[in-house]
C-alpha positions in Angstrom: -59.3 -98.7 151.0 -57.4 -101.9 151.7 -56.7 -102.3 148.0 -55.4 -98.8 147.7 -53.1 -99.3 150.7 -51.8 -102.5 149.2 -51.1 -100.7 145.9 -49.3 -97.9 147.7 -47.2 -100.4 149.6 -46.4 -102.2 146.3 -45.4 -99.0 144.7 -43.1 -98.0 147.6 -41.5 -101.5 147.6 -41.0 -101.3 143.8 -39.4 -97.8 144.2 -37.2 -99.1 147.0 -36.1 -102.0 144.8 -35.3 -99.7 141.9 -33.4 -97.3 144.2 -31.4 -100.3 145.6 -30.6 -101.6 142.1 -29.5 -98.1 141.1 -27.3 -97.8 144.2 -25.9 -101.3 143.5 -25.1 -100.4 139.9 -23.5 -97.2 140.9 -21.4 -99.1 143.5 -20.4 -101.6 140.9 -19.4 -98.9 138.4 -17.4 -97.1 141.1 -15.7 -100.4 142.1 -14.9 -101.0 138.4 -13.4 -97.6 138.0 -11.3 -98.0 141.2 -10.1 -101.4 140.0 -9.1 -99.9 136.6 -7.3 -97.0 138.3 -5.6 -99.4 140.7 -4.4 -101.5 137.7 -3.0 -98.5 135.9 -1.3 -97.3 139.0 0.0 -100.8 139.7 1.5 -100.9 136.2 3.1 -97.5 136.6 4.6 -98.6 139.9 6.0 -101.8 138.3 7.5 -99.7 135.5 9.0 -97.3 138.1 10.5 -100.1 140.1 12.0 -101.7 137.1 13.3 -98.2 136.0 14.9 -97.7 139.4 16.4 -101.2 139.5 18.0 -100.6 136.0 19.3 -97.2 137.2 20.9 -98.8 140.3 23.5 -100.5 138.0 24.8 -97.1 137.0 26.4 -96.7 140.4 28.3 -100.0 140.3 31.6 -101.1 138.6 29.4 -103.3 136.4 27.6 -100.6 134.5 28.9 -101.5 131.0 28.3 -105.3 131.4 24.8 -104.5 132.8 24.1 -102.2 129.8 25.1 -105.0 127.4 22.9 -107.6 129.1 20.0 -105.2 129.4 20.3 -104.3 125.7 20.5 -108.0 124.8 17.5 -109.0 126.8 15.3 -106.0 125.7 15.5 -107.2 122.1 13.6 -110.3 122.9 11.7 -110.2 126.3 12.7 -107.5 128.8 10.4 -104.5 129.0 12.7 -101.6 130.0 14.7 -100.1 127.1 18.5 -99.9 127.4 18.4 -96.1 126.9 17.5 -95.7 130.6 20.8 -97.2 131.8 22.7 -95.7 128.9 21.6 -92.2 129.9 22.4 -92.9 133.6 25.9 -94.1 132.8 26.5 -91.2 130.3 25.3 -88.7 132.9 28.1 -89.8 135.2 30.8 -89.9 132.5 29.7 -87.8 129.4 33.1 -88.4 127.8 32.2 -92.1 127.4 28.7 -91.5 126.0 29.6 -92.9 122.6 31.2 -96.0 124.2 28.0 -96.7 126.0 26.0 -96.2 122.8 28.3 -98.8 121.2 27.7 -101.3 124.0 23.9 -100.7 123.7 24.1 -101.3 119.9 26.1 -104.5 120.0 24.0 -106.0 122.8 20.8 -105.0 121.1 21.7 -106.5 117.7 22.9 -109.7 119.2 19.7 -109.8 121.3 17.8 -109.4 118.0 19.3 -112.7 116.9 18.1 -114.3 120.0 14.6 -113.0 119.3 14.9 -114.4 115.8 15.9 -117.8 117.2 12.9 -117.7 119.6 10.6 -117.1 116.7 12.3 -119.5 114.2 12.9 -122.5 116.6 11.0 -122.1 119.9 7.9 -120.3 119.0 5.4 -123.2 119.1 6.4 -123.9 122.7 6.8 -120.4 124.1 4.2 -118.3 122.3 1.6 -118.6 125.1 4.1 -117.2 127.6 4.9 -114.3 125.4 1.3 -113.4 124.6 0.4 -113.5 128.3 3.4 -111.6 129.8 5.4 -109.9 127.1 3.3 -108.4 124.3 -0.2 -108.4 122.7 -1.1 -111.2 120.3 -3.1 -109.0 118.0 -0.1 -106.6 117.5 2.1 -109.6 116.8 -0.3 -110.9 114.2 -0.4 -107.5 112.5 3.4 -107.5 112.2 3.5 -111.1 111.0 0.8 -110.7 108.4 2.3 -107.5 106.9 6.0 -108.4 107.1 6.3 -109.5 103.5 5.4 -105.9 102.2 7.9 -103.7 104.0 10.1 -105.9 106.3 13.2 -103.7 106.3 11.4 -100.4 107.0 9.3 -102.0 109.7 12.3 -103.3 111.6 14.1 -100.0 111.1 11.1 -98.1 112.5 10.7 -100.4 115.5 14.5 -100.3 116.2 14.5 -96.5 116.3 11.1 -95.7 117.9 9.5 -96.7 121.2 7.6 -99.6 119.5 8.5 -102.9 121.2 11.4 -104.0 119.1 11.1 -107.6 120.5 7.8 -108.1 118.6 9.6 -107.5 115.3 12.7 -109.6 116.1 10.6 -112.6 117.1 8.2 -112.1 114.2 11.2 -112.1 111.9 12.0 -115.6 113.0 8.4 -116.8 112.8 8.2 -115.5 109.2 11.7 -116.8 108.4 12.8 -113.4 107.3 16.3 -112.9 106.0 18.8 -112.5 108.9 20.7 -110.1 106.8 17.7 -107.8 106.5 17.1 -108.1 110.3 20.7 -107.2 111.1 21.1 -104.3 108.7 17.8 -102.7 109.7 18.6 -103.2 113.3 22.1 -101.8 113.1 20.8 -98.7 111.3 17.7 -98.1 113.5 19.3 -98.9 116.8 22.6 -97.2 115.9 20.7 -94.0 115.0 18.8 -94.1 118.2 21.6 -94.9 120.6 24.1 -92.5 119.1 21.5 -89.8 119.1 21.1 -90.4 122.9 24.9 -90.3 123.2 25.1 -87.0 121.4 22.6 -85.4 123.7 24.3 -86.8 126.8 27.7 -85.7 125.5 26.4 -82.1 125.1 24.0 -81.8 128.1 25.3 -84.4 130.6 23.5 -85.0 133.9 20.8 -82.4 133.3 19.1 -84.8 130.9 18.8 -87.5 133.6 17.6 -85.0 136.2 14.9 -83.8 133.8 13.8 -87.4 133.1 13.5 -88.1 136.9 11.5 -84.9 137.4 9.1 -85.7 134.6 8.9 -89.5 134.7 5.1 -89.8 135.0 4.6 -87.4 132.1 7.1 -89.2 130.0 5.4 -92.5 130.5 2.2 -91.0 129.0 4.2 -89.5 126.1 5.9 -92.8 125.6 2.5 -94.6 125.4 1.3 -92.0 122.8 4.4 -92.5 120.8 4.0 -96.2 121.1 0.5 -96.1 119.6 1.7 -93.6 117.0 4.5 -95.9 116.0 2.1 -98.8 115.4 -0.1 -96.5 113.3 3.0 -95.5 111.3 3.9 -99.2 110.8 0.4 -99.9 109.7 0.6 -97.3 106.9 4.2 -98.2 106.0 3.1 -101.8 105.5 0.2 -101.0 103.2 
């Protein structure tokens, strides 16, 4: 009788321990999911804050200089594309849409030369910073290893699409690519992109910006999908 009672108690204890472990595992999984969700939301909030900060320059007398600086920085390290400010400025003055496109183009191509310089001269000293805060090392290595096969079309595609252009400008310097190739591909790719935006703004005006503001979260998801698709395209182009 005593032995049976002991066995029953042992079984109950074991069941309780199992239940506790199951609860702990479920709690840990829930916490992990909450942390991941918080991280995603945090990143979206950061992007939104940067987006709003960039837009704030549209309401100042320094819109064109800010657009030039933003375009310059985005080609080597800044995360928000200049299209955001270009659209905001063009929405206020559609007749100057092509002027803003020209400012974006000049700033972006000059910024590409800065990216090239970073890769060519400074990369040994700054690569850890870029891999930690700016872009993914594995993506950078893909670009660097494949550059010799289709450098021009790779840069052109990155300049025109949502692919982080800065990866390609810096990789061009690391691989000691021809500056002429970088400049021509950048002028064509970025020119096509910025003047396409200018054309849309010239035709549709402020309604484009209002639509972007209303669908910002959806657009960030679409942007991510296009970003992944762009890298897939680059992978096949470089084969």
